[in-house]
FIDOGU-402045 format. One record per residue: residue number from 1; residue in one letter; x, y, z of N, C-alpha, C in turn. Coordinates in Angstrom, 3 decimals, padded with zeros to 6 digits. Example, Ala and Ser with C-alpha at 12.3 -4.5 7.8 and 13.67 -1.06 7.14 Angstrom:
seq; type; nx; ny; nz; cax; cay; caz; cx; cy; cz
1; a; 013.190; -005.690; 007.800; 012.300; -004.500; 007.800; 013.200; -003.300; 007.800
2; s; 012.850; -002.250; 007.080; 013.670; -001.060; 007.140; 012.900; 000.030; 007.870
% end
This chain:
seq; type; nx; ny; nz; cax; cay; caz; cx; cy; cz
1; m; -026.327; 004.530; -013.602; -026.772; 004.925; -012.264; -026.844; 003.693; -011.359
2; p; -026.381; 003.830; -010.104; -026.495; 002.691; -009.186; -027.937; 002.430; -008.803
3; g; -028.191; 001.225; -008.291; -029.521; 000.887; -007.824; -029.700; 001.261; -006.364
4; i; -030.560; 000.530; -005.683; -030.754; 000.740; -004.239; -029.505; 000.244; -003.522
5; r; -028.922; 001.097; -002.691; -027.639; 000.779; -002.078; -027.724; 000.755; -000.561
6; t; -026.946; -000.169; 000.009; -026.739; -000.171; 001.453; -025.257; -000.354; 001.713
7; l; -024.761; 000.308; 002.726; -023.376; 000.163; 003.163; -023.390; -000.242; 004.626
8; t; -022.703; -001.329; 004.938; -022.649; -001.838; 006.306; -021.210; -001.781; 006.797
9; v; -021.015; -001.239; 007.998; -019.699; -001.184; 008.620; -019.875; -001.150; 010.134
10; d; -019.131; -001.989; 010.822; -019.098; -001.999; 012.289; -020.492; -002.067; 012.919
11; g; -021.374; -002.867; 012.323; -022.683; -003.105; 012.919; -023.768; -002.131; 012.521
12; l; -023.439; -001.069; 011.784; -024.449; -000.115; 011.327; -024.637; -000.247; 009.819
13; t; -025.866; -000.017; 009.366; -026.189; -000.095; 007.951; -026.757; 001.240; 007.498
14; f; -026.186; 001.781; 006.448; -026.618; 003.053; 005.868; -027.229; 002.734; 004.513
15; s; -028.470; 003.186; 004.283; -029.200; 002.756; 003.094; -029.853; 003.932; 002.394
16; t; -029.878; 003.867; 001.047; -030.599; 004.887; 000.287; -032.108; 004.777; 000.500
17; e; -032.569; 003.624; 000.996; -033.984; 003.428; 001.300; -034.276; 003.577; 002.791
18; g; -033.236; 003.844; 003.579; -033.405; 003.961; 005.022; -033.294; 002.621; 005.723
19; w; -032.480; 002.567; 006.786; -032.314; 001.357; 007.592; -032.682; 001.681; 009.026
20; v; -033.643; 000.937; 009.572; -034.112; 001.176; 010.936; -033.282; 000.346; 011.901
21; s; -032.625; 001.001; 012.830; -031.767; 000.321; 013.797; -032.606; -000.282; 014.919
22; p; -032.040; -001.213; 015.686; -032.770; -001.749; 016.849; -033.142; -000.679; 017.872
23; s; -032.415; 000.424; 017.892; -032.716; 001.505; 018.837; -033.823; 002.416; 018.350
24; g; -034.245; 002.265; 017.086; -035.389; 003.016; 016.604; -035.085; 004.157; 015.660
25; y; -033.823; 004.532; 015.464; -033.509; 005.592; 014.500; -033.304; 004.991; 013.110
26; t; -033.429; 005.833; 012.096; -033.295; 005.399; 010.707; -032.099; 006.086; 010.077
27; l; -031.191; 005.294; 009.493; -030.001; 005.823; 008.838; -030.225; 005.895; 007.331
28; w; -030.008; 007.088; 006.781; -030.173; 007.328; 005.349; -028.807; 007.593; 004.725
29; l; -028.555; 006.968; 003.588; -027.300; 007.157; 002.859; -027.567; 008.109; 001.689
30; d; -027.012; 009.323; 001.781; -027.210; 010.330; 000.729; -026.045; 010.396; -000.256
31; e; -024.820; 010.194; 000.229; -023.636; 010.278; -000.623; -022.703; 009.105; -000.339
32; l; -022.179; 008.516; -001.407; -021.152; 007.476; -001.305; -020.082; 007.812; -002.344
33; k; -019.016; 008.474; -001.889; -017.971; 008.959; -002.785; -016.722; 008.091; -002.639
34; g; -016.066; 007.834; -003.763; -014.821; 007.090; -003.741; -014.990; 005.595; -003.895
35; w; -016.227; 005.114; -003.907; -016.473; 003.673; -004.080; -016.544; 003.307; -005.555
36; d; -017.267; 004.105; -006.328; -017.381; 003.852; -007.763; -016.140; 004.330; -008.517
37; d; -015.495; 005.390; -008.015; -014.295; 005.902; -008.674; -013.151; 004.907; -008.526
38; g; -012.295; 004.834; -009.534; -011.078; 004.042; -009.403; -010.127; 004.715; -008.423
39; p; -009.313; 003.931; -007.706; -008.359; 004.521; -006.763; -007.264; 005.287; -007.495
40; s; -006.528; 006.105; -006.751; -005.475; 006.929; -007.333; -004.356; 006.070; -007.913
41; v; -003.507; 006.697; -008.733; -002.376; 006.017; -009.357; -001.075; 006.591; -008.810
42; r; -000.175; 005.711; -008.424; 001.145; 006.105; -007.928; 002.180; 005.707; -008.972
43; r; 003.033; 006.681; -009.374; 003.983; 006.408; -010.448; 005.254; 007.233; -010.235
44; d; 006.398; 006.577; -010.302; 007.675; 007.286; -010.285; 007.945; 007.857; -011.674
45; r; 008.451; 009.102; -011.714; 008.709; 009.762; -012.986; 010.191; 010.084; -013.101
46; a; 010.750; 009.808; -014.274; 012.167; 010.090; -014.518; 012.320; 010.670; -015.916
47; e; 012.935; 011.856; -015.988; 013.125; 012.505; -017.278; 014.248; 011.826; -018.065
48; r; 014.097; 011.823; -019.391; 015.146; 011.290; -020.259; 016.274; 012.313; -020.384
49; m; 017.493; 011.850; -020.195; 018.646; 012.724; -020.300; 018.900; 013.076; -021.761
50; n; 018.980; 014.415; -022.053; 019.263; 014.907; -023.405; 018.299; 014.343; -024.431
51; a; 017.052; 014.193; -024.043; 016.032; 013.691; -024.967; 014.672; 014.190; -024.518
52; h; 013.739; 014.147; -025.460; 012.384; 014.557; -025.128; 011.694; 013.519; -024.241
53; g; 010.797; 013.987; -023.393; 009.917; 013.095; -022.651; 010.518; 012.491; -021.399
54; e; 009.867; 011.444; -020.957; 010.230; 010.743; -019.733; 010.269; 009.251; -020.000
55; f; 010.848; 008.519; -019.062; 010.824; 007.061; -019.155; 009.447; 006.551; -018.760
56; g; 008.984; 005.550; -019.485; 007.702; 004.940; -019.154; 007.874; 003.928; -018.029
57; e; 007.329; 004.232; -016.873; 007.427; 003.357; -015.715; 006.041; 002.841; -015.351
58; r; 006.005; 001.663; -014.803; 004.717; 001.098; -014.391; 004.113; 001.919; -013.263
59; g; 002.804; 002.088; -013.301; 002.086; 002.742; -012.216; 001.468; 001.721; -011.282
60; w; 001.188; 002.153; -010.058; 000.551; 001.305; -009.054; -000.647; 002.036; -008.473
61; r; -001.673; 001.288; -008.178; -002.858; 001.888; -007.584; -002.612; 002.235; -006.115
62; g; -003.129; 003.393; -005.716; -003.019; 003.801; -004.322; -004.174; 003.264; -003.492
63; a; -004.244; 003.707; -002.253; -005.340; 003.307; -001.370; -006.643; 003.948; -001.828
64; r; -007.757; 003.382; -001.370; -009.078; 003.905; -001.707; -009.611; 004.717; -000.521
65; l; -010.065; 005.935; -000.780; -010.658; 006.781; 000.249; -012.151; 006.912; -000.039
66; v; -012.973; 006.451; 000.901; -014.423; 006.418; 000.723; -015.071; 007.372; 001.724
67; t; -015.945; 008.234; 001.232; -016.667; 009.182; 002.079; -018.158; 008.910; 001.984
68; i; -018.813; 008.829; 003.138; -020.269; 008.665; 003.149; -020.891; 009.812; 003.942
69; e; -022.067; 010.229; 003.509; -022.804; 011.300; 004.178; -024.282; 010.948; 004.189
70; g; -024.994; 011.483; 005.175; -026.427; 011.265; 005.241; -027.013; 011.750; 006.548
71; d; -028.228; 011.267; 006.843; -028.976; 011.692; 008.028; -029.347; 010.491; 008.882
72; a; -029.604; 010.775; 010.146; -030.223; 009.815; 011.066; -031.494; 010.458; 011.589
73; t; -032.647; 009.959; 011.167; -033.921; 010.505; 011.626; -034.414; 009.694; 012.817
74; c; -034.937; 010.393; 013.817; -035.248; 009.760; 015.096; -036.640; 010.160; 015.565
75; p; -037.347; 009.263; 016.253; -038.693; 009.588; 016.731; -038.702; 010.460; 017.983
76; s; -037.561; 010.590; 018.669; -037.522; 011.392; 019.895; -036.105; 011.867; 020.135
77; e; -035.966; 012.818; 021.065; -034.636; 013.321; 021.404; -033.799; 012.240; 022.077
78; e; -034.440; 011.362; 022.833; -033.702; 010.282; 023.497; -033.102; 009.330; 022.459
79; v; -033.888; 008.983; 021.450; -033.375; 008.104; 020.394; -032.296; 008.824; 019.581
80; a; -032.446; 010.132; 019.395; -031.439; 010.907; 018.679; -030.103; 010.862; 019.411
81; a; -030.144; 010.916; 020.736; -028.908; 010.833; 021.511; -028.249; 009.471; 021.326
82; l; -029.059; 008.412; 021.282; -028.513; 007.076; 021.032; -027.871; 006.991; 019.643
83; a; -028.526; 007.613; 018.655; -027.991; 007.598; 017.302; -026.631; 008.281; 017.246
84; a; -026.514; 009.429; 017.895; -025.239; 010.146; 017.905; -024.145; 009.319; 018.574
85; e; -024.489; 008.629; 019.659; -023.502; 007.788; 020.345; -023.038; 006.636; 019.449
86; d; -023.985; 006.003; 018.753; -023.627; 004.887; 017.878; -022.773; 005.356; 016.703
87; l; -023.115; 006.495; 016.128; -022.346; 007.011; 015.002; -020.922; 007.368; 015.426
88; a; -020.780; 007.975; 016.596; -019.450; 008.371; 017.070; -018.563; 007.169; 017.366
89; a; -019.149; 005.978; 017.548; -018.395; 004.792; 017.929; -017.955; 003.941; 016.747
90; v; -018.295; 004.335; 015.511; -017.954; 003.517; 014.348; -016.434; 003.423; 014.194
91; l; -015.893; 002.209; 014.269; -014.454; 001.936; 014.147; -013.627; 002.844; 015.057
92; a; -014.189; 003.198; 016.217; -013.535; 004.152; 017.102; -012.289; 003.601; 017.764
93; d; -012.133; 002.271; 017.824; -010.958; 001.693; 018.481; -009.712; 001.734; 017.609
94; g; -009.837; 002.205; 016.369; -008.690; 002.319; 015.489; -008.331; 001.044; 014.749
95; l; -009.035; -000.044; 015.018; -008.757; -001.305; 014.348; -009.469; -001.358; 012.999
96; d; -009.141; -002.377; 012.215; -009.713; -002.478; 010.884; -011.122; -003.031; 010.933
97; g; -011.872; -002.733; 009.893; -013.212; -003.268; 009.710; -013.413; -003.622; 008.255
98; v; -014.663; -003.832; 007.882; -014.997; -004.182; 006.506; -016.148; -003.297; 006.040
99; l; -015.954; -002.666; 004.877; -017.048; -001.974; 004.209; -017.740; -002.974; 003.295
100; e; -019.027; -003.181; 003.508; -019.815; -004.070; 002.660; -020.873; -003.236; 001.959
101; v; -020.842; -003.236; 000.629; -021.778; -002.440; -000.154; -022.611; -003.371; -001.014
102; t; -023.916; -003.303; -000.842; -024.843; -004.047; -001.698; -025.528; -003.061; -002.624
103; d; -025.786; -003.514; -003.832; -026.357; -002.650; -004.863; -027.251; -003.517; -005.734
104; t; -028.512; -003.128; -005.892; -029.433; -003.930; -006.685; -029.079; -003.927; -008.160
105; a; -028.161; -003.040; -008.593; -027.798; -002.964; -009.999; -026.535; -003.731; -010.347
106; t; -025.796; -004.233; -009.332; -024.539; -004.917; -009.617; -024.246; -005.910; -008.503
107; a; -023.062; -006.510; -008.542; -022.698; -007.501; -007.530; -022.410; -006.830; -006.199
108; d; -022.647; -007.562; -005.107; -022.261; -007.087; -003.787; -020.741; -007.124; -003.670
109; m; -020.156; -006.086; -003.032; -018.707; -005.987; -002.925; -018.320; -005.542; -001.518
110; s; -017.056; -005.809; -001.164; -016.560; -005.408; 000.150; -015.090; -005.074; 000.061
111; a; -014.602; -004.334; 001.069; -013.185; -003.977; 001.141; -012.818; -003.759; 002.599
112; g; -011.617; -004.166; 002.970; -011.121; -003.891; 004.308; -010.880; -002.409; 004.490
113; t; -011.110; -001.897; 005.710; -011.060; -000.445; 005.892; -010.676; -000.051; 007.309
114; y; -010.272; 001.212; 007.446; -010.024; 001.870; 008.728; -010.729; 003.223; 008.713
115; l; -011.005; 003.768; 009.890; -011.512; 005.132; 009.981; -010.377; 006.083; 009.639
116; f; -010.598; 006.989; 008.684; -009.530; 007.851; 008.185; -009.458; 009.182; 008.930
117; a; -010.593; 009.735; 009.307; -010.635; 011.042; 009.976; -011.735; 011.015; 011.022
118; d; -011.749; 012.051; 011.868; -012.763; 012.089; 012.915; -014.153; 012.183; 012.294
119; p; -015.119; 011.403; 012.816; -016.482; 011.475; 012.287; -017.099; 012.840; 012.583
120; k; -017.821; 013.346; 011.619; -018.478; 014.655; 011.768; -019.973; 014.428; 011.948
121; i; -020.471; 014.804; 013.107; -021.885; 014.614; 013.447; -022.481; 015.970; 013.770
122; g; -023.558; 016.320; 013.073; -024.238; 017.590; 013.297; -025.728; 017.376; 013.473
123; w; -026.474; 018.494; 013.479; -027.914; 018.408; 013.736; -028.673; 019.336; 012.798
124; k; -029.708; 018.794; 012.159; -030.661; 019.616; 011.410; -031.718; 020.179; 012.340
125; n; -032.125; 019.355; 013.287; -033.061; 019.759; 014.329; -032.885; 018.802; 015.505
126; d; -033.765; 018.853; 016.480; -033.575; 018.056; 017.693; -033.646; 016.558; 017.460
127; t; -034.261; 016.131; 016.359; -034.425; 014.685; 016.141; -033.834; 014.203; 014.806
128; t; -033.061; 015.038; 014.159; -032.413; 014.634; 012.903; -030.934; 014.988; 012.959
129; a; -030.113; 013.957; 013.015; -028.665; 014.160; 013.032; -028.102; 013.994; 011.626
130; t; -027.005; 014.661; 011.348; -026.276; 014.470; 010.101; -024.925; 013.822; 010.418
131; y; -024.380; 013.104; 009.440; -023.089; 012.449; 009.664; -022.238; 012.542; 008.407
132; q; -020.936; 012.471; 008.596; -019.977; 012.302; 007.505; -018.831; 011.458; 008.019
133; f; -018.505; 010.384; 007.278; -017.386; 009.508; 007.623; -016.445; 009.419; 006.426
134; q; -015.150; 009.315; 006.747; -014.154; 008.998; 005.728; -013.475; 007.693; 006.123
135; f; -013.484; 006.747; 005.187; -012.891; 005.433; 005.425; -011.715; 005.232; 004.464
136; w; -010.634; 004.685; 005.003; -009.408; 004.440; 004.237; -009.277; 002.950; 004.000
137; c; -009.249; 002.564; 002.730; -009.099; 001.151; 002.344; -007.693; 000.975; 001.774
138; p; -006.731; 000.467; 002.567; -005.346; 000.401; 002.094; -005.161; -000.511; 000.893
139; k; -005.983; -001.558; 000.771; -005.958; -002.422; -000.410; -007.120; -001.991; -001.306
140; p; -006.815; -001.464; -002.490; -007.852; -000.761; -003.257; -008.877; -001.646; -003.946
141; r; -008.607; -002.948; -004.095; -009.577; -003.792; -004.789; -010.843; -003.974; -003.944
142; k; -011.969; -004.073; -004.633; -013.238; -004.428; -004.014; -013.532; -005.883; -004.385
143; y; -013.969; -006.669; -003.403; -014.115; -008.104; -003.619; -015.571; -008.536; -003.527
144; g; -015.922; -009.476; -004.400; -017.237; -010.089; -004.348; -017.223; -011.339; -003.488
145; a; -018.351; -012.023; -003.462; -018.453; -013.261; -002.691; -017.555; -014.328; -003.302
146; p; -016.910; -015.151; -002.464; -016.017; -016.181; -002.999; -016.778; -017.259; -003.756
147; v; -016.127; -017.787; -004.802; -016.638; -018.963; -005.514; -015.620; -020.084; -005.314
148; t; -016.113; -021.287; -005.135; -015.229; -022.412; -004.820; -015.574; -023.623; -005.673
149; a; -014.598; -024.505; -005.815; -014.795; -025.801; -006.464; -013.728; -026.747; -005.945
150; a; -014.032; -028.030; -005.932; -013.115; -029.028; -005.378; -012.926; -030.171; -006.352
151; t; -011.795; -030.854; -006.199; -011.512; -032.039; -007.005; -010.563; -032.954; -006.242
152; g; -010.573; -034.220; -006.600; -009.538; -035.142; -006.171; -008.467; -035.223; -007.248
153; i; -007.540; -036.151; -007.109; -006.538; -036.340; -008.148; -007.186; -036.983; -009.366
154; a; -006.503; -036.911; -010.497; -007.036; -037.506; -011.723; -007.178; -039.017; -011.566
155; t; -008.316; -039.551; -012.008; -008.551; -041.002; -011.966; -009.150; -041.442; -013.284
156; p; -008.764; -042.627; -013.778; -009.319; -043.111; -015.054; -010.761; -043.568; -014.885
157; g; -011.507; -043.524; -015.983; -012.874; -044.019; -015.962; -012.941; -045.525; -016.143
158; g; -014.109; -046.097; -015.954; -014.297; -047.531; -016.108; -014.433; -047.928; -017.571
159; a; -014.521; -049.214; -017.802; -014.712; -049.761; -019.149; -015.993; -050.585; -019.159
160; l; -016.331; -051.114; -020.334; -017.527; -051.938; -020.442; -017.417; -053.169; -019.550
161; e; -018.505; -053.464; -018.848; -018.540; -054.638; -017.987; -019.059; -055.841; -018.795
162; y; -018.352; -056.944; -018.680; -018.762; -058.176; -019.361; -019.245; -059.193; -018.342
163; p; -020.216; -060.026; -018.668; -020.921; -060.060; -019.957; -021.818; -058.847; -020.145
164; l; -022.012; -058.445; -021.407; -022.799; -057.261; -021.719; -024.259; -057.486; -021.376
165; e; -024.847; -056.495; -020.778; -026.274; -056.534; -020.450; -026.904; -055.225; -020.894
166; d; -028.208; -055.201; -020.953; -028.943; -053.999; -021.320; -029.618; -053.431; -020.066
167; p; -029.311; -052.186; -019.617; -028.440; -051.233; -020.308; -026.967; -051.548; -020.073
168; l; -026.108; -050.999; -020.949; -024.679; -051.249; -020.845; -024.109; -050.587; -019.601
169; d; -023.172; -051.269; -018.950; -022.513; -050.743; -017.759; -021.075; -050.368; -018.125
170; y; -020.794; -049.060; -018.083; -019.463; -048.572; -018.444; -018.557; -048.402; -017.220
171; g; -018.991; -048.833; -016.058; -018.169; -048.705; -014.862; -018.202; -047.295; -014.290
172; a; -017.377; -047.072; -013.283; -017.356; -045.775; -012.608; -016.771; -044.693; -013.513
173; a; -017.300; -043.464; -013.379; -016.784; -042.333; -014.151; -015.427; -041.898; -013.616
174; g; -014.559; -041.445; -014.513; -013.256; -040.946; -014.101; -013.322; -039.481; -013.720
175; s; -012.177; -038.945; -013.325; -012.073; -037.531; -012.961; -010.814; -036.967; -013.592
176; p; -010.885; -035.753; -014.198; -009.682; -035.157; -014.793; -008.736; -034.566; -013.759
177; g; -009.197; -034.428; -012.503; -008.354; -033.840; -011.471; -008.136; -032.354; -011.649
178; t; -009.100; -031.682; -012.261; -008.967; -030.244; -012.502; -010.140; -029.481; -011.919
179; v; -009.894; -028.194; -011.673; -010.908; -027.252; -011.200; -010.841; -026.015; -012.086
180; t; -011.993; -025.505; -012.505; -012.053; -024.275; -013.301; -012.972; -023.274; -012.612
181; l; -012.458; -022.052; -012.397; -013.229; -020.974; -011.787; -013.014; -019.693; -012.582
182; t; -013.976; -018.766; -012.484; -013.939; -017.533; -013.268; -013.904; -016.310; -012.357
183; n; -013.033; -015.373; -012.682; -013.013; -014.058; -012.045; -013.838; -013.115; -012.919
184; t; -015.045; -012.780; -012.484; -015.946; -011.944; -013.271; -015.666; -010.458; -013.109
185; g; -014.725; -010.094; -012.232; -014.456; -008.695; -011.938; -013.541; -008.028; -012.945
186; t; -013.202; -006.760; -012.654; -012.379; -005.936; -013.543; -010.942; -005.812; -013.053
187; a; -010.581; -006.505; -011.981; -009.215; -006.490; -011.456; -008.738; -007.923; -011.270
188; d; -007.423; -008.125; -011.337; -006.892; -009.459; -011.079; -007.105; -009.831; -009.613
189; t; -007.124; -011.117; -009.333; -007.388; -011.577; -007.975; -006.480; -012.757; -007.642
190; a; -006.362; -013.029; -006.348; -005.424; -014.049; -005.865; -006.190; -015.267; -005.362
191; p; -006.124; -016.397; -006.066; -006.815; -017.602; -005.578; -006.124; -018.190; -004.357
192; t; -006.878; -018.945; -003.582; -006.328; -019.709; -002.462; -006.622; -021.186; -002.695
193; f; -005.738; -022.032; -002.156; -005.845; -023.474; -002.348; -005.791; -024.155; -000.988
194; t; -006.719; -025.053; -000.738; -006.719; -025.849; 000.481; -006.648; -027.316; 000.101
195; v; -005.567; -027.973; 000.509; -005.346; -029.385; 000.196; -005.567; -030.202; 001.456
196; s; -006.351; -031.258; 001.350; -006.703; -032.078; 002.502; -006.385; -033.542; 002.229
197; a; -005.896; -034.212; 003.267; -005.747; -035.669; 003.227; -007.021; -036.259; 003.827
198; v; -007.971; -036.600; 002.985; -009.324; -036.912; 003.447; -009.435; -038.330; 004.000
199; t; -008.910; -039.318; 003.271; -009.111; -040.708; 003.690; -007.820; -041.442; 004.038
200; e; -006.678; -040.866; 003.693; -005.395; -041.502; 003.984; -004.281; -040.471; 003.847
201; d; -003.084; -040.831; 004.282; -001.936; -039.929; 004.186; -001.612; -039.593; 002.733
202; m; -000.959; -038.429; 002.556; -000.388; -038.050; 001.264; 001.133; -038.103; 001.455
203; p; 001.779; -039.222; 001.190; 003.173; -039.405; 001.599; 004.180; -038.567; 000.833
204; f; 003.835; -038.141; -000.380; 004.819; -037.456; -001.220; 004.408; -036.026; -001.578
205; g; 003.544; -035.432; -000.791; 003.132; -034.067; -001.081; 002.211; -033.975; -002.271
206; f; 002.249; -032.827; -002.964; 001.311; -032.610; -004.066; 001.844; -031.513; -004.983
207; t; 001.211; -031.423; -006.157; 001.512; -030.380; -007.134; 000.212; -029.768; -007.635
208; i; 000.183; -028.445; -007.708; -000.949; -027.713; -008.287; -000.413; -026.942; -009.488
209; t; -000.971; -027.207; -010.672; -000.492; -026.582; -011.901; -001.574; -025.686; -012.487
210; h; -001.219; -024.424; -012.741; -002.120; -023.520; -013.463; -002.023; -023.872; -014.944
211; v; -003.094; -024.446; -015.485; -003.041; -025.054; -016.809; -002.712; -024.028; -017.886
212; q; -003.278; -022.825; -017.809; -003.088; -021.842; -018.874; -001.637; -021.386; -018.992
213; s; -000.939; -021.252; -017.875; 000.441; -020.757; -017.908; 001.480; -021.856; -017.717
214; g; 001.082; -022.983; -017.157; 002.029; -024.035; -016.817; 002.753; -023.806; -015.503
215; n; 002.460; -022.710; -014.805; 003.113; -022.428; -013.531; 002.660; -023.427; -012.468
216; r; 003.629; -023.804; -011.589; 003.348; -024.857; -010.620; 003.615; -024.404; -009.183
217; l; 002.891; -025.037; -008.277; 003.168; -024.983; -006.847; 003.432; -026.423; -006.417
218; v; 004.657; -026.696; -005.952; 005.042; -028.061; -005.590; 005.346; -028.104; -004.098
219; y; 004.554; -028.883; -003.360; 004.726; -029.066; -001.915; 005.360; -030.437; -001.703
220; s; 006.535; -030.455; -001.065; 007.353; -031.674; -001.058; 007.310; -032.456; 000.249
221; d; 006.412; -032.124; 001.154; 006.353; -032.814; 002.435; 005.068; -033.634; 002.520
222; a; 005.068; -034.630; 003.392; 003.877; -035.453; 003.578; 002.765; -034.656; 004.259
223; v; 001.540; -035.000; 003.912; 000.358; -034.463; 004.588; -000.361; -035.657; 005.206
224; l; -000.486; -035.645; 006.530; -001.050; -036.791; 007.226; -002.570; -036.785; 007.177
225; l; -003.141; -037.954; 007.405; -004.591; -038.107; 007.393; -005.253; -037.063; 008.290
226; g; -006.223; -036.345; 007.735; -006.965; -035.342; 008.478; -006.352; -033.953; 008.462
227; q; -005.118; -033.820; 007.990; -004.475; -032.510; 007.958; -004.872; -031.727; 006.705
228; t; -004.733; -030.393; 006.796; -004.968; -029.514; 005.656; -003.784; -028.566; 005.496
229; v; -003.497; -028.224; 004.259; -002.479; -027.224; 003.932; -003.156; -026.150; 003.090
230; r; -003.009; -024.896; 003.515; -003.635; -023.781; 002.798; -002.547; -022.913; 002.171
231; l; -002.680; -022.660; 000.873; -001.738; -021.840; 000.125; -002.473; -020.600; -000.378
232; d; -001.949; -019.415; -000.058; -002.611; -018.155; -000.380; -001.753; -017.368; -001.365
233; t; -002.254; -017.177; -002.561; -001.504; -016.472; -003.590; -001.271; -015.012; -003.236
234; s; -002.159; -014.411; -002.432; -002.045; -012.976; -002.149; -000.794; -012.627; -001.364
235; d; -000.361; -013.504; -000.476; 000.819; -013.202; 000.341; 001.886; -014.296; 000.308
236; g; 001.650; -015.352; -000.475; 002.627; -016.431; -000.582; 002.737; -017.295; 000.654
237; s; 001.735; -017.280; 001.508; 001.793; -018.065; 002.740; 001.408; -019.519; 002.492
238; v; 002.002; -020.412; 003.278; 001.709; -021.848; 003.232; 001.539; -022.295; 004.677
239; l; 000.307; -022.600; 005.068; 000.014; -022.890; 006.467; -000.568; -024.289; 006.620
240; l; 000.017; -025.045; 007.547; -000.510; -026.350; 007.925; -001.464; -026.165; 009.081
241; e; -002.678; -026.690; 008.924; -003.716; -026.594; 009.958; -004.037; -025.149; 010.332
242; g; -003.796; -024.227; 009.406; -004.192; -022.846; 009.613; -003.230; -021.983; 010.398
243; y; -002.138; -022.549; 010.942; -001.252; -021.717; 011.769; 000.231; -022.039; 011.605
244; a; 000.604; -023.277; 011.272; 002.012; -023.672; 011.227; 002.609; -023.340; 009.858
245; d; 003.658; -022.513; 009.844; 004.287; -022.092; 008.600; 005.034; -023.258; 007.955
246; r; 004.648; -023.597; 006.731; 005.311; -024.654; 005.980; 005.811; -024.130; 004.630
247; s; 006.100; -022.835; 004.551; 006.523; -022.261; 003.271; 007.836; -022.855; 002.778
248; a; 008.698; -023.334; 003.694; 009.962; -023.937; 003.279; 009.742; -025.239; 002.515
249; k; 008.578; -025.857; 002.700; 008.279; -027.116; 002.016; 007.725; -026.890; 000.611
250; l; 007.465; -025.640; 000.262; 006.979; -025.345; -001.095; 008.214; -025.123; -001.974
251; t; 008.652; -026.170; -002.639; 009.929; -026.138; -003.359; 009.840; -025.473; -004.727
252; v; 008.653; -025.392; -005.300; 008.430; -024.618; -006.523; 007.325; -023.618; -006.209
253; r; 007.634; -022.313; -006.415; 006.725; -021.256; -005.955; 006.361; -020.336; -007.123
254; e; 005.660; -020.855; -008.084; 005.269; -020.062; -009.253; 003.827; -019.569; -009.066
255; w; 003.693; -018.593; -008.156; 002.374; -018.056; -007.843; 001.788; -017.365; -009.071
256; t; 000.499; -017.576; -009.317; -000.157; -017.002; -010.491; -001.497; -016.404; -010.080
257; r; -001.652; -015.100; -010.313; -002.933; -014.447; -010.063; -003.873; -014.700; -011.239
258; l; -005.165; -014.595; -010.966; -006.174; -014.809; -012.002; -006.574; -013.457; -012.579
259; a; -006.382; -013.276; -013.881; -006.626; -011.994; -014.528; -008.112; -011.638; -014.525
260; k; -008.385; -010.357; -014.770; -009.769; -009.878; -014.812; -010.551; -010.563; -015.935
261; k; -011.820; -010.785; -015.659; -012.753; -011.344; -016.646; -012.182; -012.565; -017.368
262; s; -011.625; -013.472; -016.606; -011.040; -014.667; -017.213; -011.268; -015.870; -016.317
263; a; -011.153; -017.052; -016.928; -011.285; -018.310; -016.196; -009.910; -018.925; -016.011
264; g; -009.726; -019.605; -014.911; -008.488; -020.315; -014.645; -008.782; -021.777; -014.347
265; t; -007.885; -022.652; -014.802; -008.005; -024.086; -014.553; -006.747; -024.564; -013.854
266; w; -006.927; -025.369; -012.800; -005.800; -025.890; -012.023; -005.874; -027.421; -011.998
267; l; -004.732; -028.048; -012.243; -004.595; -029.500; -012.210; -003.981; -029.905; -010.879
268; f; -004.572; -030.901; -010.227; -004.131; -031.369; -008.916; -003.530; -032.760; -009.060
269; e; -002.290; -032.925; -008.567; -001.605; -034.211; -008.635; -001.000; -034.538; -007.276
270; a; -001.135; -035.788; -006.866; -000.554; -036.256; -005.598; -000.278; -037.753; -005.753
271; t; 000.993; -038.129; -005.734; 001.389; -039.521; -005.953; 000.963; -040.409; -004.785
272; d; 000.389; -041.570; -005.118; -000.028; -042.562; -004.120; -000.941; -041.953; -003.053
273; a; -001.870; -041.086; -003.477; -002.783; -040.449; -002.521; -004.168; -040.312; -003.145
274; p; -004.854; -041.438; -003.368; -006.178; -041.365; -003.998; -007.216; -040.637; -003.160
275; g; -006.954; -040.473; -001.859; -007.913; -039.771; -001.012; -007.641; -038.297; -000.852
276; a; -006.700; -037.734; -001.627; -006.372; -036.313; -001.519; -007.453; -035.460; -002.175
277; q; -007.629; -034.251; -001.653; -008.631; -033.338; -002.208; -008.079; -031.923; -002.275
278; l; -008.407; -031.217; -003.348; -008.039; -029.808; -003.530; -009.303; -028.967; -003.584
279; l; -009.336; -027.916; -002.753; -010.416; -026.927; -002.790; -009.814; -025.593; -003.233
280; v; -010.332; -025.025; -004.312; -009.859; -023.745; -004.835; -010.920; -022.691; -004.557
281; e; -010.462; -021.526; -004.077; -011.373; -020.407; -003.804; -010.897; -019.175; -004.559
282; v; -011.816; -018.536; -005.266; -011.541; -017.302; -006.002; -012.563; -016.256; -005.584
283; r; -012.061; -015.061; -005.249; -012.953; -013.930; -004.965; -012.853; -012.947; -006.129
284; p; -013.903; -012.819; -006.955; -013.860; -011.815; -008.023; -013.529; -010.438; -007.463
285; a; -012.727; -009.669; -008.213; -012.231; -008.386; -007.718; -012.510; -007.275; -008.732
286; w; -012.756; -006.085; -008.207; -013.028; -004.911; -009.042; -012.155; -003.744; -008.572
287; w; -011.819; -002.854; -009.490; -011.168; -001.594; -009.118; -012.234; -000.584; -008.695
% end
């Protein structure tokens, strides 16, 4: 059974415990359908010629359809009118929004969404409105809060300093140049990488290697002091300073998603660039 739940979309919060809006009405969440259920499966089917059965083809998950229902209780008819106006305006411009669901029994999750059908608003009495919304999430995964970690390139550690003194001085600690993050969810997820030239130019680009598979991302162009390059596994984009397409400079493109309930380790290498830094971001994902 789920715990205490709240769903937030387009500035309104619907809660199983009731959420009081700035206008004075309280939104109650009675039903949340399609969020806990796995999304539909899409599969092409082909019969075997002159044989029993069909060919086994891979299936793909469809979009997620989420329905919410509940009441808006109001202290007066004037506040009830405000509640109806606010409910009718949820994602009314047709643009995308975000469904954010918090649950005291599990991790907080979110998904991009659109309004799927006309909102249904009714009345129990003069000060209690009812609502029903259907939201369409074209990307079926639900995402948790991002986890991040950073590293520089690999550097050797120090050695014993002579003459020996008490306590012993082993010099500066080294760095393996790796980052390890875990996807705690039940679906695979797409990590993102942000490479920065923090203290000096990166004249020969960089390489990011997924240690478990050996797959590499090799960027062959210089990164100047202060610049950043962001690589997104979800769409294969490579952007300099957040807007300039540099995908042609990614000469090895072995994109690797992070599997469910698993940890991934990435090795960062950049020749003659001791000031380079790699930031890895992973958003745990659930079906």
